[in-house]
Backbone as CSV, one residue per row, in Angstrom:
resi,resn,N_x,N_y,N_z,CA_x,CA_y,CA_z,C_x,C_y,C_z
1,MET,-65.412,-169.510,32.672,-64.436,-169.462,33.980,-64.291,-167.992,34.124
2,SER,-64.359,-167.407,35.293,-64.065,-165.994,35.450,-63.189,-166.080,36.740
3,ASP,-62.253,-165.142,36.756,-61.560,-164.915,37.818,-62.113,-163.611,38.617
4,ASP,-61.654,-163.517,39.813,-62.471,-162.374,40.681,-61.720,-161.003,40.509
5,THR,-60.644,-160.936,39.695,-60.316,-159.686,39.345,-61.070,-158.903,38.180
6,THR,-61.547,-159.815,37.300,-62.424,-159.314,36.200,-63.906,-159.115,36.276
7,THR,-64.634,-159.767,37.482,-65.903,-159.556,37.775,-66.124,-158.459,38.692
8,GLY,-65.217,-158.490,39.896,-65.254,-157.403,40.662,-64.711,-155.983,40.411
9,ASN,-65.129,-155.003,41.307,-64.713,-153.760,41.130,-63.410,-153.753,41.625
10,THR,-62.198,-153.566,40.753,-60.903,-153.255,41.258,-60.375,-151.991,41.523
11,SER,-61.200,-150.879,41.319,-60.779,-149.434,41.343,-60.354,-149.108,42.679
12,ILE,-59.349,-148.325,42.781,-59.034,-147.939,44.175,-59.840,-147.188,44.858
13,THR,-60.740,-146.361,44.013,-61.695,-145.527,44.644,-63.216,-146.268,44.641
14,GLY,-63.216,-147.383,44.392,-64.292,-148.201,44.484,-65.508,-147.511,43.694
15,GLY,-65.170,-147.129,42.433,-66.188,-146.581,41.476,-66.537,-145.338,41.803
16,HIS,-66.134,-144.589,42.881,-66.412,-143.232,43.219,-65.582,-142.378,42.565
17,ASP,-65.891,-140.873,42.208,-65.051,-140.150,41.693,-64.216,-139.569,43.053
18,PRO,-62.942,-139.714,42.774,-61.838,-139.364,44.063,-62.088,-138.012,44.606
19,VAL,-62.851,-136.992,43.923,-62.808,-135.548,44.437,-64.018,-135.433,45.275
20,TYR,-65.217,-136.174,44.786,-66.575,-136.040,45.479,-67.126,-137.368,45.782
21,THR,-66.610,-137.738,46.806,-67.147,-139.019,47.308,-68.260,-138.371,48.337
22,THR,-69.250,-139.095,48.633,-70.597,-138.890,49.308,-69.963,-138.879,50.968
23,SER,-69.191,-139.724,51.366,-68.632,-139.756,52.738,-67.941,-138.357,53.131
24,VAL,-67.149,-137.970,52.153,-66.075,-136.720,52.346,-67.049,-135.660,52.234
25,THR,-67.786,-135.588,51.332,-68.515,-134.100,51.113,-69.768,-133.960,52.252
26,SER,-70.201,-135.172,52.739,-71.316,-134.928,53.670,-70.529,-134.368,55.019
27,THR,-69.183,-134.519,55.479,-68.415,-134.197,56.442,-68.001,-132.844,56.459
28,ILE,-67.265,-132.427,55.386,-66.422,-131.282,55.083,-66.999,-130.201,54.103
29,GLY,-67.924,-130.748,53.394,-68.564,-129.994,52.224,-67.739,-129.531,51.062
30,ARG,-68.231,-128.980,50.292,-67.482,-128.634,49.029,-66.517,-127.656,49.255
31,PRO,-65.490,-127.666,48.666,-64.394,-126.650,48.478,-64.848,-125.190,48.380
32,PRO,-64.388,-124.424,48.905,-64.997,-122.714,48.556,-64.385,-122.287,47.312
33,ARG,-64.746,-123.063,46.190,-63.818,-122.404,45.005,-64.471,-121.266,44.436
34,LYS,-65.538,-120.812,44.333,-66.184,-119.551,43.940,-65.995,-118.509,44.913
35,THR,-65.707,-118.840,46.281,-65.235,-117.776,47.282,-63.809,-117.351,46.973
36,TYR,-63.079,-118.351,46.835,-61.535,-118.033,46.498,-61.509,-116.961,45.237
37,PHE,-62.361,-117.533,44.008,-62.274,-116.558,42.967,-62.591,-115.198,43.326
38,ALA,-63.773,-115.084,44.051,-64.197,-113.701,44.311,-63.144,-112.848,45.291
39,VAL,-62.529,-113.626,46.330,-61.482,-113.025,47.052,-60.338,-112.592,46.284
40,GLN,-59.879,-113.472,45.445,-58.854,-113.173,44.410,-59.086,-111.930,43.339
41,LEU,-60.384,-111.862,43.103,-60.614,-110.486,42.336,-60.774,-109.364,43.120
42,ILE,-61.164,-109.482,44.213,-61.242,-108.249,45.190,-60.000,-107.973,45.491
43,GLY,-59.108,-109.018,45.865,-57.702,-108.688,46.090,-56.961,-107.848,45.014
44,LEU,-57.099,-108.263,43.844,-56.559,-107.671,42.699,-56.979,-106.168,42.663
45,LEU,-58.500,-106.055,42.324,-58.931,-104.749,42.372,-58.355,-103.798,43.383
46,ALA,-58.283,-104.344,44.602,-57.864,-103.275,45.679,-56.611,-102.985,45.633
47,THR,-55.721,-103.913,45.472,-54.318,-103.645,45.218,-53.962,-102.625,44.212
48,LEU,-54.702,-103.091,42.877,-54.609,-102.193,41.603,-54.960,-100.818,41.964
49,SER,-56.214,-100.618,42.615,-56.610,-99.118,43.099,-55.741,-98.551,44.108
50,VAL,-55.080,-99.151,45.196,-54.136,-98.547,45.841,-53.086,-97.957,45.100
51,PHE,-52.537,-98.958,44.181,-51.322,-98.408,43.478,-51.683,-97.284,42.347
52,TRP,-52.956,-97.320,41.852,-53.026,-96.169,40.883,-53.381,-95.017,41.700
53,ILE,-54.117,-94.950,42.944,-54.067,-93.892,43.804,-52.609,-93.280,44.115
54,SER,-51.801,-94.216,44.578,-50.349,-93.920,44.964,-49.593,-93.281,43.665
55,ARG,-49.936,-93.748,42.481,-49.316,-92.894,41.338,-49.426,-91.385,41.357
56,SER,-50.601,-90.875,41.946,-50.908,-89.566,41.966,-50.016,-88.707,43.022
57,PHE,-49.307,-89.654,43.982,-48.695,-89.196,44.845,-46.979,-89.282,44.363
58,GLY,-46.761,-89.621,43.222,-45.544,-90.053,42.541,-44.319,-88.759,42.897
59,LYS,-44.841,-87.536,42.577,-43.709,-86.311,42.888,-43.445,-86.526,44.304
60,GLU,-44.402,-86.377,45.348,-44.206,-86.351,46.631,-43.233,-87.444,47.071
61,ILE,-43.612,-88.833,46.733,-42.959,-89.676,47.054,-41.248,-89.706,46.612
62,ASP,-40.897,-89.162,45.516,-39.583,-88.763,45.010,-39.132,-87.884,46.029
63,HIS,-39.945,-86.762,46.223,-39.197,-85.657,47.189,-38.942,-85.907,48.380
64,ALA,-39.824,-86.867,49.029,-39.933,-87.436,50.426,-38.706,-88.318,50.512
65,ASN,-37.874,-88.927,49.679,-37.231,-89.994,49.812,-37.643,-91.329,50.625
66,LEU,-39.053,-91.621,50.293,-39.406,-93.005,51.029,-38.815,-93.979,50.519
67,LYS,-38.125,-94.043,49.474,-37.582,-95.295,48.915,-36.300,-95.765,49.885
68,ASP,-35.690,-94.621,50.721,-34.477,-94.894,51.566,-35.024,-95.411,52.842
69,ASP,-36.245,-95.227,53.079,-36.480,-95.475,54.575,-36.717,-96.923,54.972
70,SER,-37.172,-97.737,54.294,-37.184,-99.246,54.528,-36.963,-100.155,53.201
71,ARG,-36.653,-101.382,53.243,-36.761,-102.231,52.164,-38.173,-102.738,51.811
72,LEU,-38.938,-102.817,52.679,-40.585,-103.015,52.589,-41.139,-101.895,51.908
73,THR,-40.697,-100.674,52.145,-41.427,-99.535,51.407,-40.975,-99.605,50.059
74,ALA,-39.637,-99.663,49.736,-38.920,-99.900,48.524,-39.613,-100.777,47.658
75,LEU,-39.783,-101.995,48.318,-40.434,-103.360,47.626,-41.917,-102.820,46.981
76,ILE,-42.590,-102.282,48.186,-44.097,-102.059,47.542,-44.210,-100.979,46.767
77,LEU,-43.087,-99.939,46.720,-43.178,-99.097,45.631,-42.577,-99.505,44.280
78,ARG,-41.734,-100.336,44.299,-41.270,-101.286,43.117,-42.422,-101.929,42.456
79,ILE,-43.209,-102.785,43.381,-44.256,-103.470,42.889,-45.530,-102.652,42.319
80,GLY,-45.520,-101.481,42.993,-46.437,-100.695,42.454,-45.964,-99.924,41.217
81,GLU,-44.778,-99.735,40.843,-44.392,-99.084,39.634,-44.531,-100.421,38.416
82,LEU,-44.344,-101.496,38.806,-44.622,-102.667,38.031,-46.073,-103.180,37.636
83,LEU,-46.802,-102.945,38.655,-48.245,-103.138,38.402,-49.129,-102.093,37.626
84,THR,-48.557,-101.195,37.581,-49.220,-99.927,36.909,-48.534,-99.795,35.456
85,THR,-47.605,-100.540,35.262,-47.345,-100.723,33.854,-48.112,-101.557,32.858
86,PRO,-48.419,-101.527,31.604,-49.426,-102.458,30.830,-48.882,-103.845,31.207
87,MET,-47.496,-104.091,30.926,-47.098,-105.299,30.970,-47.273,-106.280,32.346
88,GLY,-47.064,-105.414,33.466,-47.290,-105.842,35.238,-48.836,-106.042,35.298
89,LEU,-49.615,-105.160,34.553,-50.799,-105.196,34.707,-51.746,-106.573,34.098
90,ALA,-51.156,-106.723,32.868,-51.649,-107.987,32.081,-51.008,-109.276,32.929
91,CYS,-49.760,-109.110,33.356,-49.322,-110.465,34.001,-50.253,-110.577,35.449
92,ALA,-50.484,-109.513,36.134,-51.276,-109.824,37.280,-52.826,-110.253,37.010
93,ILE,-53.175,-109.764,35.889,-54.541,-110.107,35.538,-54.673,-111.658,35.243
94,PHE,-53.687,-112.004,34.223,-53.639,-113.436,33.991,-53.153,-114.551,34.889
95,ILE,-52.376,-114.094,35.994,-52.201,-114.945,37.173,-53.445,-114.989,37.993
96,VAL,-54.195,-113.985,38.096,-55.383,-114.041,39.212,-56.578,-114.827,38.232
97,LEU,-56.634,-114.620,37.123,-57.830,-115.425,36.312,-57.252,-116.837,36.303
98,GLY,-55.910,-117.175,36.074,-55.337,-118.348,35.894,-55.850,-119.391,37.081
99,LEU,-55.364,-118.652,38.253,-55.612,-119.355,39.540,-57.039,-119.496,40.114
100,GLY,-57.859,-118.505,39.699,-59.251,-118.359,39.814,-59.922,-119.621,38.908
101,LEU,-59.492,-119.700,37.568,-60.103,-121.065,36.858,-59.676,-122.299,37.251
102,LEU,-58.335,-122.074,37.902,-57.739,-123.616,38.185,-58.803,-123.878,39.657
103,ALA,-59.155,-123.054,40.541,-59.712,-123.164,41.453,-61.155,-123.666,41.193
104,ILE,-61.936,-123.142,40.317,-63.094,-123.474,39.793,-63.219,-124.819,39.416
105,ARG,-62.165,-125.253,38.607,-61.956,-126.624,37.955,-61.648,-127.679,39.267
106,GLY,-61.282,-127.218,40.360,-60.948,-127.995,41.534,-59.402,-128.566,41.254
107,ALA,-58.637,-127.850,40.782,-57.098,-128.411,40.679,-56.220,-127.918,41.876
108,ILE,-56.857,-127.050,42.608,-56.034,-126.596,43.742,-56.986,-126.654,44.983
109,ASP,-57.719,-127.655,45.226,-58.530,-127.819,46.286,-57.786,-128.039,47.830
110,GLY,-56.712,-128.799,47.529,-55.957,-128.822,48.501,-55.195,-127.681,49.282
111,ILE,-55.043,-126.798,48.588,-54.337,-125.541,49.177,-55.379,-124.238,49.171
112,LEU,-56.570,-124.614,48.863,-57.562,-123.455,48.512,-57.912,-122.737,49.876
113,LYS,-57.912,-123.065,50.980,-58.417,-122.308,52.148,-57.084,-121.538,52.630
114,PHE,-55.864,-122.106,52.454,-54.592,-121.242,52.616,-54.459,-120.096,51.772
115,LEU,-55.032,-120.333,50.384,-54.941,-119.414,49.591,-55.604,-118.120,49.759
116,ILE,-56.842,-118.578,50.304,-57.995,-117.534,50.693,-57.292,-116.717,51.901
117,TRP,-56.789,-117.425,52.710,-56.363,-116.502,54.068,-55.269,-115.980,53.611
118,ALA,-54.390,-116.283,52.729,-53.291,-115.533,52.234,-53.500,-114.319,51.641
119,ASN,-54.805,-114.330,50.797,-55.197,-113.228,50.159,-55.801,-112.235,51.258
120,VAL,-56.561,-112.675,52.061,-57.070,-111.810,53.124,-56.026,-111.170,53.890
121,LEU,-54.976,-111.750,54.411,-53.957,-111.194,55.045,-53.033,-110.458,54.236
122,TRP,-52.782,-110.645,52.976,-52.084,-109.733,52.053,-53.152,-108.294,52.064
123,LEU,-54.451,-108.342,51.886,-55.200,-107.265,51.597,-54.928,-106.389,52.924
124,LEU,-55.154,-107.087,54.192,-55.017,-106.408,55.498,-53.556,-105.673,55.731
125,VAL,-52.661,-106.442,55.553,-51.158,-105.851,55.609,-50.811,-104.854,54.826
126,PHE,-51.097,-105.170,53.579,-50.556,-104.147,52.451,-51.364,-102.998,52.438
127,ILE,-52.666,-103.032,52.631,-53.467,-101.697,52.845,-52.973,-100.859,53.802
128,ALA,-52.868,-101.734,55.112,-52.453,-100.849,56.343,-50.936,-100.429,56.251
129,TYR,-50.053,-100.994,55.482,-48.650,-100.584,55.583,-48.816,-99.459,54.516
130,ASN,-49.423,-99.742,53.338,-49.300,-98.682,52.275,-49.805,-97.145,52.763
131,THR,-50.839,-97.501,53.692,-51.710,-96.244,54.185,-50.969,-95.584,55.284
132,MET,-50.202,-96.387,56.029,-49.394,-95.690,57.223,-47.918,-95.223,56.858
133,ALA,-47.281,-96.168,55.913,-45.846,-95.853,55.763,-45.697,-95.001,54.578
134,ILE,-46.806,-94.911,53.413,-46.562,-94.000,52.322,-47.411,-92.944,52.269
135,TRP,-48.708,-93.153,52.466,-49.724,-92.247,52.196,-49.868,-91.013,53.459
136,LEU,-49.873,-91.496,54.609,-49.888,-90.577,55.927,-48.807,-89.698,55.829
137,PRO,-47.630,-90.012,55.692,-46.388,-88.897,55.774,-46.669,-87.832,54.785
138,ILE,-47.303,-88.389,53.476,-47.218,-87.390,52.591,-48.361,-86.363,52.674
139,ILE,-49.522,-86.986,53.224,-50.785,-86.148,53.414,-50.331,-85.138,54.594
140,GLN,-49.731,-85.834,55.629,-49.439,-84.933,56.771,-48.409,-83.791,56.420
141,ALA,-47.477,-84.085,55.472,-46.596,-83.050,54.915,-47.394,-81.859,53.935
142,LYS,-48.317,-82.463,53.319,-49.022,-81.406,52.389,-49.792,-80.399,53.343
143,ARG,-50.322,-81.198,54.547,-51.243,-80.033,55.609,-50.172,-79.407,56.306
144,GLY,-49.052,-79.520,56.252,-47.982,-78.719,57.077,-48.136,-79.294,58.526
145,VAL,-48.397,-80.486,58.783,-48.290,-81.044,60.227,-46.948,-81.671,60.621
146,VAL,-46.438,-82.055,59.534,-45.027,-82.498,59.848,-44.088,-81.602,59.119
147,PRO,-42.872,-81.067,59.832,-42.103,-80.277,59.397,-41.168,-80.632,58.103
């Protein structure tokens, strides 16, 4: 004598993997996990490169009093100072690698596309602001364009 609950499949997912069911993957495709990891690494490398280049302008930034111009400029300069220290660099690398590995494992699939767009927007806004608000005034002052 058997009852229906022991002979039938009582799983909520019907025996399919909840992340990769054929009906879902055929319509939306696989999440862009490796793309996120690549964008995250590119974002880290670009951010660190800008900060390392900005480090060479350290004396000019101190003399130009850019830290008093706006809160955003001061925030970016402080983040740059943090990320160019060994501890800040290690923290940034561990965060990026940790999020990248979580993405590859599929643990953050729900917010993956948002994180990709956030990284791209960060790069665009950060590089544009850093170039226009910090580097450009210093370079123009070195050339003698700005009195």
